[in-house]
N, C-alpha and C positions, 0 to 999 in steps of 0.2 A: 174952627173958623182961623187960628191964628198960621195952623198951617200950611191954610190955601194964598195966603199972600207969601208964604215962605215960597214957598212952594213958584208959585206967582217970579219973585224975585230970580228964584234960581234959574228960573226959565229964559228972565229977560236975560242976566249975565249968559247964558251959555248960546243964544242967539250972536248976541254980541262977538261972541268966542270963537262964533261959527263963522262969521262976516268976516271977522280977522283972520282969520285961517285963510276962509277964500279969497280974500284980498291976494295976502298974504304970497299963497301958491298962483295967481293971479300974474304978482310981479315976477315970483322965480323963471315961469314959466313965459314971458314974455324977454328975462334977460334969457333965459337959454336961445328965443327963437334971432335975437340979437346978436348974439355971439355964434350960430351958425351959419348966421345969412355973412356976417363977419371972415366965418373962413372960409365961405364958399369961395367969397372973390379975394 
């Protein structure tokens, strides 16, 4: 029974990690877009 709880915890952490990573990626993408916009103008 205990390993299920651990797995759930692990799962939660994984989800948070993924959320964090995708947020980071989005920020980077937005930065790149603004940079390319600036270079165009």
